[in-house]
N, C-alpha and C positions, 0 to 999 in steps of 0.2 A: 284411395279407398274406392274408387267410382267402380273399378273393374271387380272389386268382390261383389258390390251391390248386384253388378251385370251377370257375373257368374252364378251367384244364388238364384236369381231369377230363370236363369238358363237351366240351373240343374234341377229345379222343380217344375220348369215349364208354367211359371207363373207370370203374370203381368206386373207385379210391384214387388219391389224388394229394398230393404232399407239397411244401413248400419248405423247403429243409433247409441248415444250415449244419455246417461240421464243426470239431471241435476235436480235439486227439491221440488221445482215447480215445472220443468219444461224437459220435453224429450226431442233432443239435438239430432239431426239426420247428418252425419258424417259423409255419408253418401247416399243415393237413392237412384233406383231404376223406375221409372214409370210414375213418379212421384214429383211435383214440382213444388216442393214445400221446403222451407228449413227445418221444420219440425213440428211439434204439436204441444198442447198442454199435456201434462203428465198424467192427470186425472183421466184423459181421454183414450191414454195409450194401452196397447193390448201388453206391451212386454212390462209394464209396472206391476202387473198381476204375478209375473213368474220370477222377479229379482232374486227370490231367495230359494229357488228351486233348482236343482241341479240337473244337467243334461238338456236335451232339447225339448221344449214344451210344444204341443200342438193342439189346436183349436179347429175339430173337424167342420162345425158348422156354428158361426157366432150367433145365428138369431135362434137356435136351440140353446144357447148357453146363457143363463141368468146375468152372468158378469157382463156380457157385451150386446145383449139384445136390444137394449135402447140407447146404446153409443151411436152417436150421430153418424159417424164413420160406417155402421153398419146400415141405419136407417136412411142416411143421407145418400149425397151423389157418388160416393165411393162404393157404396153397397158392398161393403167387405163381407165375405162368409168365411174364407179359410184362413187360418194364420199358423205358421211355424216358426219357432225362435229358438236360436243357440245362444247361450249368455258369452258375455265378455267378461272373463274372471280373470283378475290380477293375479301375480304369483303368492300375494298374501291373502287370497281368498276373498277378495271384495268383488262384486258384481258392478260393473260400469254400465252396461247396456246390453244389446243384443243385435246379432245378425237375423233380421226379420224378412219372411216372405208372406205374401198376401194373394189371395185370389179371391175373385167374385163369385166362384163357384164352390159349393161345399165339396170336400174330399173325405175319404175314408181315413186318411192318414199318410204316412212317408214310406217309403221302402228302406231298407237297410242302407243302401247306397247315399240314398237321399239324407238320411239321419247323419251318417258319417262325414257326408261331405259338408253339411252345415257346420259340424263340429271343428273340421279341418277350417272352414273359412273363418269360424270364430277366432280359432288360435291365430290364425294369419292376421285378422284384424286387431287382435290383442298385442301381437307383435309389432305390428307397425305404430299402433298407440304407443307402447313401450319405447319404440325408437323415437317417436314424436317427443315424448316426455323427456327421454335422456338427452335429445338434442336441444329440446327447449331450457334443459337444466344446464347443459354445456354453455347455450347461448347466454343465459343468465348470470352463468359463472364468468363468461368472458367480458360480459359487460361490466360486471361487479368488479374484475380485476382490472379491467380498463379504466373505469372511474377511479378506482383505488390509485392506479399508476398516474393517473392524470392528476388527481388531487395531490399525491405525494411529489410529481413533478413540479407542479404549481408551488407546493411549500417550497421545496428546494430552489426553485427559482425566486422565490420572493426573499428567502434567506440568502441567496447568493447576490442579489440585487441590493440586499442592506448591508454586506459588508464592505470595509473599507479597500480591500484588496480587490484587485482585477480577478475574477475566477474564469478558467477555461477549461475545456475537456475536449479530448481526440478520441477517435476510434482505435482500435489496436494497432493499425498500422502508421498511426501519427496524423492520421487528417483530422485537422481541426473542424469541430462542427458546433461548438457552442461557446459564447462568451457573455459575462454577465453585463448589466447596465453600465457597470464603473469600467469596462474596458472601453466601451464606445464612449461614454463620456470623456474619458481621460485621451483618447486617440482622435476623437473628432470625427471618426469615419462612419460611414452607414452600416447599418446591420446586415451581416452577410458578407460584408467586402473583405474580410480577412480569413474567411474560411479557407480550408485546404492548406496550401504552402503560402498563401499571400500574407499571412502574418510576418514572415521574416522581412517584408519590405519596409515594416515601420523601425527594424533596429538600427542603429547607428552602423554605416558603412564599415568601421572598424570591428565591429562586435559580430557581424553577421556569419562570418565563418566559422569563429569561435563558439557561438551558441548552436549553429546547425548542426556541426561536428559533435558537441555534447549531447545533443538531442538524438542525433543518431545513433550514439552509443548507447544511449539509455533504451532505445526502441529494440536494440540487438540484444543487450542483455537482461532488461526489466531492472536495472537497478534505478534508485530514486535519483531525480533530476534535480540539480542544484547550481544556480549559475547567476553571476552577476554580470547585466548587460544595460545598454543605454536605449531606451525607447522614445520615439517622437511623440511628443505631446501634440494636442491640436493647435496650438500655437506655434508650432514648428521647433521648440526647444527641446533639445533630447536631455532626459533625465534617467539617473541610475534607479533600475529596479533590481530586487532579489527575486529572479524566477526559481520556482519549485514545483515539482509533479511527481506523482505517486502511481504506481500502476494498481488497477483493481481487478481481483482475480475472482473466480468463483472456486473457493475452497483452494485447494492446491492446483486447479485447473491453468488454463491458457489465460492471459490478459484480455479482459473483457472492454476495458475503457482506461484512459490515463486522465487524472484530474489533477489540475495545478492552478497556482496563483501566481500572481506578479504583484510584489509589493513595492512600493515607492520608498526608496532608501537614500533620495537624492541628499537631503539635509546631513543624514548620518554619514553618507560617504563624505561630504565636503568637510564635516568636522573630523573625520578619521584621517582626512589628508591634511588638515592643518595640525593635528595632534602628531602626524608623522614629520611634519616639517619642524615642530617645536621638538619632539624627540630626537631627530636626527641632529638639530642643532645643540641639544643638552648633551648628546652623545659625542658631538665634534669637541664642545668645550671639555667635556671629561677627560677626552682623549688628550687634549691639547695641556691639561693638567698633568695628565701621565708624562707627557712629553716634557713639559717645562720641571717636571721632578727629576727626569732621567737626565735632563740637560744639567739642571744643577748638580745632580751626583756627579756628572761626568767633569763637570768646571771645577768641583771640590777636589776630585781625584787627579787632576792635573796638578794642583797645587800641593798634593800629598801623594807621591808616587807609590808610596807604601800601601795605600788604600785603592790601588787600581784592581787587584782581583776581587776585593770585596765590593767594590763600586760596581764592577760588572756584573757580579752575583745579582746586586740590588736591583741593578736596571732590568736584567731578565725576570725577575720576580715581579716587577712593575709592569713590564710588557705581558706577563702571562695574567696578572690582574685586569689588565686592560682587555685582552681577548676575552676574558670571561664576561666581565662587563658588557661588551659589544654583543656577545651571544645571547645572554639571558635578558637583555632588554627588550621591552615591548617593539615589534614590528608590525607595520601596515603590510597590504598586500602587496606594495612595491618593494619594500625592503626584506620581506619575508625570505627566509631560507628554505632550501628544500628539507632540511631537518626542523622539527619542531624545537621552540627555544627552550621547551622544558625537557629536552632529551639529555639524558646522562651520556649517551653514546656520543651524541653529537657535541657536547661541551668537551668530552674527552678528544674527540678528532680535532676539534679547534686548537685545543692546547696541546696536541701533538704533531700540529702541522708542521712545526720546523724541524721535526725529527724524523729519521728513518726508520724502518724496522720495527714500529709498535703496532701490534695488533690487537684490537677489540673483539671481545667476545662475549655470548651470554646474553642474560636479559637486559633489557633497557630497563630505566627507572626515571621517575618524574623527578625534576630538579628544579629549584628556585633560584631567586636572586640572593636570598640570603645565604644559602649554602654553597653558591658558586664559589664565593672567595676562599673558604677554607679548601674547597677540592682543588681549585686552581693552583693555590701555594703547594697543597701537600704533592700533588702528581707532577708539577713543575720541579719540584725539588727531586723526587725520583727520576724524573727523566734526564735532569742535569746530573745527577750523581752517575747514571747509567752511562751518560756520555763521556763524563770524565774518567771514571773508574772501573765501570761495569761492563755490561754485555755490549752497549752501543759503543764502546771504545775500540771494539776488535770488529774486523772487516765481516766476521761470518756471525756475529753477534745479534740477538733479537730480544724482544720484551713481548709478552702476552698479557693483557689485561683481561682478566676473567670475571663476569659479573653474575652472580647467583643470587635471586631473590627468594627470600624464606617467609616464614610467618613472622611477620612483623618487623624483619631485619633484613639486611643486604649483606652479602660477603663479596668483597671485592679483592681479588689475588693478582698481585704484582709478580711475575715470574720471569727471570732472565735466565737465558741461555746462551751458551756459546762465546762467552767473554772470557777474561783472563781468570785464573785461579782465584778463587774468594778466600779470603782471610777475615775472620770477623775482629772487628775493631776492640780496642782495649775499652778501659772504664773512662776515657774521655768522651764526654758528649759535646759534639760541635753545635754550631749555630743552627745548621741545617737539621740536624736530627730534633733539636728543639723545637724549630718551626713545624716539623711533621708532627711531633707530639702535641703541640699547641693546637694544630688544625684537626687532627684525628680525634683527639681525647677531649680536650676542653670546647671546641668549637662545635663539632659534630657528635659529640658525647659517645663516640664509639671506642673500640680498642684496637691495639695495633700489635701485630706480632712480626719480628723477623727471624728468619731462617736462613743462615749463612750457610748454604749447601755449597760443596766444593764445585758444582757445575753451575752455579748461580744463585743470586739473592731471590728469596722469595719473601714478599712482604704480604701479609693478609690483614686486611681490615674489615672489621665486622661492626656494622654501624645501624642504629634503628632508622627505619625507613623514614620516621616521621623527622628526622633529622634533615633529609633530603627535600622534603616539600612540605610546606606548612598546610597544604591541602585546602 
């Protein structure tokens, strides 16, 4: 503002000039030329008399003007005589102050250039005031936002420190830059010592590469991170934890941060391992029971040669039940298969392992331990018959099992191709047929249809979805 006061004095060839703003009681000098004062009382100000008047105001001789003749700045040391002022008007029409020029010698008035020049200076001063106000508003907004962010961060930090889990966050590239108090309490490390990549150093050596590769994949894909690994506690003992992390995004934009937790699951892990031991032992004993039963059947068949074929069929059925049992039993992380234990596709693949040329297509279905037994008996019977008499008895024969999931029901179709010519059986109903009916209709509550086509048998099973999985 100083240059504006200097220019105003130079424009009018006067010794004194100010850029002023008013409050209720005081006139403040934002800048001054030839005046070494911060301002003056409002009731002594020349400008206060012209606040409501538009355009440039002029007082040719203050001693001849009743409003100013007794003013101390006229009668005292300043000995003011001449005044000219251009108002500072906001866009809303409010007058804040003036660009003022004073002289100790009376004058006739202003030239057009001087009048216009003062108006331009007043607009320039108002523009600078607007800029100051806008910058002040921005600074206040920034300060307010910073205060809100700080308060929010403090609340989040307090919340994170109060959580039982270890909480951490990283920058978009995976650089770790925050851990809560629980992390440092668990690890016993100094604050900041595990920033960046240093966190990997407290993993169990056997888990470091696996955890690091999993984390790298998540950083590359943005997929959620979830993995179990062992962390070294402050006392040197490694404990199992479950690590999870999610990417934070701005809408659908790029990742701005990763936020994760480590949850101590050591006791649950040990309990799971103990359950796995018990489960394996129980499964082993059940398998032994199946083996004992098969052995008893074989022993009985030796004493009764006429029962050999029936005994072999019965042993095969018991083996199929054993396969079904082992597939659907609870598994731990160590014994878990690649296929989920509740997968219909997986169970059929397990049952058909001894057979060649059986392909499984279509929808997968959930299946539980209750339905595994009738499913095993039913499809073992179909596979056995296909091997003895149907498509699998010929070199070029094959079977396709197609699964289609519908509204509340599932259709499973067994289709044989490439076997010997098919002839529909007579009215005689064998044990195998009875077993299929028992499994499909009575135990699964479904319907079964057989189509003795010349090029191969087609068996269609229609079953409620609820029969496969108790949900």
